[in-house]
Rosetta silent file (secondary structure, phi, psi, omega in degrees, C-alpha in Angstrom):
SEQUENCE: XXXXXXXXXXXXXXXXXXXXXXXXXXXXXXXXXXXXXXXXXXXXXXXXXXXXXXXXXXXXXXXXXXXXXXXXXXXXXXXXXXXXXXXXXXXXXXXXXXXXXXXXXXXXXXXXXXXXXXXXXXXXXXXXXXXXXXXXX
SCORE:     score description
SCORE:     0.000 S_00000001
   1 L     0.000  146.852 -179.614  151.844   86.715  163.494 S_00000001
   2 L    76.124    0.881  179.460  151.920   89.069  160.541 S_00000001
   3 E  -125.157  147.733  177.471  155.027   90.789  161.970 S_00000001
   4 E  -139.159  159.076 -179.855  158.723   90.232  161.287 S_00000001
   5 E   -69.881  133.682  177.597  161.982   91.662  162.626 S_00000001
   6 E  -147.285  107.840  179.189  163.192   94.705  160.747 S_00000001
   7 L    64.320   34.917  177.985  166.123   96.728  162.049 S_00000001
   8 L    85.718    0.049  178.556  165.806   95.365  165.579 S_00000001
   9 E  -130.697  162.709  177.097  162.060   96.039  165.850 S_00000001
  10 E   -81.734  136.628  177.569  158.904   94.258  164.759 S_00000001
  11 E  -134.447  147.961  179.651  157.341   95.545  161.554 S_00000001
  12 E   -65.043  145.912  173.090  154.223   94.377  159.735 S_00000001
  13 L   -62.295  144.358 -178.920  154.667   92.064  156.781 S_00000001
  14 L   -77.639  169.423  175.516  154.211   93.971  153.540 S_00000001
  15 L   -55.325  138.449  178.827  151.436   93.513  150.998 S_00000001
  16 L    83.320    5.122  176.594  151.779   90.190  149.203 S_00000001
  17 E  -131.684  165.569 -179.409  153.617   88.551  152.140 S_00000001
  18 E  -153.017  162.826  174.293  152.541   86.778  155.325 S_00000001
  19 L  -145.743  112.554 -172.363  153.844   85.266  158.552 S_00000001
  20 L   -80.026  -16.820 -174.244  151.652   82.618  160.211 S_00000001
  21 L  -140.426  159.015  175.206  153.392   82.337  163.593 S_00000001
  22 L   -69.182  158.061  178.107  155.316   84.379  166.151 S_00000001
  23 L   133.989 -172.875 -174.813  159.082   84.117  166.149 S_00000001
  24 L   -89.827    3.184 -178.160  162.134   85.386  164.309 S_00000001
  25 L   -66.282  156.346  177.525  161.212   84.050  160.871 S_00000001
  26 L   -81.531  164.952  172.985  160.880   86.390  157.916 S_00000001
  27 L   -71.560  142.830  179.520  157.638   87.128  156.108 S_00000001
  28 E  -104.338  146.921  178.435  157.008   84.724  153.226 S_00000001
  29 E   -74.722  146.107  171.084  155.664   85.769  149.825 S_00000001
  30 L   -69.096  151.948  177.252  152.189   84.715  148.766 S_00000001
  31 L   -70.749 -178.250 -175.455  152.197   82.375  145.778 S_00000001
  32 L   -64.127  -19.593 -178.041  151.151   83.434  142.276 S_00000001
  33 L  -114.972   21.200  179.712  147.416   82.956  143.002 S_00000001
  34 E  -127.162  160.425  177.245  147.344   84.473  146.485 S_00000001
  35 E  -147.537  161.245  177.778  147.342   87.964  147.941 S_00000001
  36 L  -154.004  158.012  174.173  147.535   89.614  151.354 S_00000001
  37 L   -96.145  176.727 -179.851  147.372   93.021  152.957 S_00000001
  38 L   -60.082  135.817  176.973  149.918   94.552  155.296 S_00000001
  39 L    75.413   24.992 -176.047  150.456   92.597  158.542 S_00000001
  40 L   -82.147  144.877  175.373  148.787   89.403  157.304 S_00000001
  41 L   -93.952   -8.341  179.048  149.125   86.016  158.963 S_00000001
  42 L  -157.812  170.639  177.025  148.018   84.217  155.773 S_00000001
  43 L  -105.069  152.064  176.223  147.306   84.743  152.092 S_00000001
  44 E  -105.832  137.288 -178.750  143.889   84.796  150.461 S_00000001
  45 E   -82.705  145.317  174.995  143.406   82.935  147.190 S_00000001
  46 L   -71.447  163.984 -178.938  142.069   84.676  144.099 S_00000001
  47 L   -54.889  136.003 -179.977  138.748   83.481  142.642 S_00000001
  48 L    91.677   -1.618 -179.898  138.947   79.961  141.242 S_00000001
  49 E  -126.819  150.664 -178.858  141.754   78.926  143.614 S_00000001
  50 E  -133.153  163.913  177.681  141.652   77.332  147.074 S_00000001
  51 L  -118.929   77.549 -172.145  144.004   76.679  149.989 S_00000001
  52 L   -65.098  -25.884 -176.876  143.065   73.101  150.930 S_00000001
  53 L   -98.924   -3.290 -179.357  145.904   72.630  153.434 S_00000001
  54 L    69.039   22.942 -177.325  145.630   76.033  155.122 S_00000001
  55 L  -107.005   14.983 -179.063  149.273   76.796  154.332 S_00000001
  56 L    65.385   21.195  172.719  148.643   79.845  152.101 S_00000001
  57 L  -104.544  108.379 -175.424  149.584   77.836  148.989 S_00000001
  58 L   -87.144  138.410  176.295  146.743   78.368  146.523 S_00000001
  59 E  -134.552  159.959 -177.026  145.919   75.791  143.880 S_00000001
  60 E   -57.923  133.052  177.563  143.265   75.581  141.194 S_00000001
  61 L   -67.645  -34.803  179.156  139.848   74.654  142.567 S_00000001
  62 L  -128.419  133.077 -176.412  139.134   72.785  139.342 S_00000001
  63 L   -97.867    3.750  178.558  141.835   71.223  137.230 S_00000001
  64 L   -97.653  160.266 -179.311  139.754   70.885  134.060 S_00000001
  65 L   -58.070  135.452 -176.965  139.417   73.600  131.405 S_00000001
  66 H   -62.358  -22.408 -178.925  136.999   76.303  132.548 S_00000001
  67 H   -68.773  -16.018 -179.548  135.210   76.144  129.189 S_00000001
  68 H  -115.554   12.189 -175.494  133.723   72.753  130.104 S_00000001
  69 E  -114.313  147.888  168.343  133.011   73.362  133.783 S_00000001
  70 E  -110.711  108.608 -173.906  130.106   74.591  135.827 S_00000001
  71 E  -108.768  127.722  177.196  131.767   76.007  138.964 S_00000001
  72 E  -151.500  160.436  178.372  129.778   77.020  141.996 S_00000001
  73 L   169.283  156.528 -178.821  130.095   77.160  145.746 S_00000001
  74 L   -88.556  -15.272 -178.969  129.318   79.235  148.789 S_00000001
  75 L  -162.495  176.138 -176.425  132.916   79.574  149.947 S_00000001
  76 H   -62.277  -24.773 -175.828  136.472   78.583  149.168 S_00000001
  77 H   -88.056  -11.280 -175.438  136.046   75.209  150.853 S_00000001
  78 H  -124.679   39.417  173.295  132.966   74.027  148.971 S_00000001
  79 L   -64.973  141.167  176.781  133.680   74.581  145.296 S_00000001
  80 E  -125.192  116.843 -178.022  131.976   72.001  143.155 S_00000001
  81 E  -106.153  121.843 -176.707  133.477   71.411  139.746 S_00000001
  82 E  -143.581  154.408 -179.680  131.306   69.497  137.339 S_00000001
  83 E   -67.937  140.921  174.629  131.008   69.061  133.580 S_00000001
  84 L   -77.213  165.861  176.572  128.595   71.335  131.766 S_00000001
  85 L   -58.177  145.755 -176.530  125.899   69.900  129.542 S_00000001
  86 L    89.518   -6.376  179.527  127.358   68.573  126.291 S_00000001
  87 E  -133.445  141.303 -177.818  130.470   67.311  128.136 S_00000001
  88 E  -152.822  175.729  179.263  130.801   64.140  130.187 S_00000001
  89 L    81.750  178.218 -174.643  132.930   61.514  131.840 S_00000001
  90 L   -63.742  -26.977 -179.486  135.855   61.942  134.204 S_00000001
  91 L  -101.801    9.085 -177.662  137.735   64.349  131.907 S_00000001
  92 L    52.983   46.793  178.520  134.698   66.395  130.831 S_00000001
  93 E   -74.724  148.840  176.598  135.268   65.428  127.198 S_00000001
  94 E   -61.061  137.485  175.504  132.914   66.831  124.559 S_00000001
  95 L   -59.299  132.970 -179.109  130.118   64.399  123.749 S_00000001
  96 L   -71.502  161.622  174.051  131.040   62.659  120.496 S_00000001
  97 L   -53.857  139.233 -178.732  128.874   62.852  117.389 S_00000001
  98 L    89.932    2.659  178.312  125.875   60.576  117.889 S_00000001
  99 E  -136.417  168.459  178.541  125.632   61.348  121.618 S_00000001
 100 E  -155.137  164.552  172.825  124.358   64.153  123.861 S_00000001
 101 L  -148.688  116.159 -171.035  124.199   65.185  127.514 S_00000001
 102 L   -90.724   -9.419 -174.812  121.416   67.487  128.636 S_00000001
 103 L  -130.140  155.683  173.309  122.418   68.147  132.252 S_00000001
 104 L   -66.384  153.279  177.935  125.452   69.317  134.219 S_00000001
 105 L   137.373  172.721 -176.770  127.386   66.553  135.995 S_00000001
 106 L   -96.202    9.201  178.665  130.137   64.033  135.400 S_00000001
 107 L   -61.826  159.257  176.623  127.872   61.344  133.898 S_00000001
 108 L   -72.706  162.446  176.920  128.740   59.927  130.498 S_00000001
 109 L   -72.803  154.691 -177.569  127.074   61.169  127.340 S_00000001
 110 E  -103.887  138.186  178.006  123.939   59.329  126.134 S_00000001
 111 E   -69.113  145.202  174.382  123.648   57.736  122.694 S_00000001
 112 L   -60.982  150.899  178.794  121.052   59.169  120.343 S_00000001
 113 L   -58.980  160.600  179.581  117.917   57.005  120.077 S_00000001
 114 L   -54.863  140.355  179.538  117.818   54.235  117.468 S_00000001
 115 L    67.398   18.840  172.626  117.529   55.500  113.877 S_00000001
 116 E  -130.355  161.353 -178.509  118.676   59.017  114.868 S_00000001
 117 E  -157.196  146.665  172.583  122.071   60.685  114.789 S_00000001
 118 L  -119.187  122.542  179.954  123.703   63.999  115.677 S_00000001
 119 L   -81.158  -12.278 -175.746  126.699   65.000  113.597 S_00000001
 120 L   -86.295  141.325  171.588  127.565   67.743  116.084 S_00000001
 121 L   -83.742  157.293  177.392  129.977   67.280  118.998 S_00000001
 122 L    61.923   34.370  177.913  129.016   68.526  122.475 S_00000001
 123 L   -65.272  143.492 -175.008  125.279   68.153  121.786 S_00000001
 124 L  -114.106    0.679 -176.415  123.121   69.194  124.721 S_00000001
 125 L  -150.276  147.614  175.495  119.718   67.812  123.821 S_00000001
 126 H   -61.030  -25.990  179.297  118.076   64.706  122.410 S_00000001
 127 H   -68.123  -13.777  173.650  116.414   67.060  119.923 S_00000001
 128 H   -72.563  -16.466 -179.574  119.872   67.477  118.335 S_00000001
 129 L   -85.176  112.960 -178.146  119.503   63.853  117.210 S_00000001
 130 E  -101.761  160.205  178.249  117.817   63.873  113.795 S_00000001
 131 E   -60.335  143.070  178.554  116.387   60.985  111.828 S_00000001
 132 L   -71.609  145.311  178.003  118.890   59.024  109.786 S_00000001
 133 L   -65.325  148.294  179.837  118.577   59.502  106.026 S_00000001
 134 L   -66.363  143.342  178.226  116.774   56.692  104.212 S_00000001
 135 L   -71.322  130.744  178.070  119.028   54.123  102.602 S_00000001
 136 L  -121.899  144.798 -177.211  119.054   54.523   98.845 S_00000001
 137 L   -96.994    0.000    0.000  120.277   52.032   96.270 S_00000001
């Protein structure tokens, strides 16, 4: 592993390439989000990317825009992608005017209490909900 035939002899795979098994196969290039050192049997993914199948093909750990995500994890296998406060639902959409979300997570946004309203999108606190103006005739 990590070696390929070159001019009748085995030579280490170059930087940015890998070879996972023994045999006559050539070294394969790492994908656009992977890297390797000389003589590597696999590629390592750059931050924010994972190799879920162990085949040195790196893909985004989170498929939602990074501006609405709280990303954390102890290693490449346990990334947790969740909506930041002010964003909710399965697509991490900004909370609409009149709603808020105070905590990270994929829960839906919460409506402002009765007789209050927030004109701002992506509100993060119930305190963003202000009293409705009095009706005037």
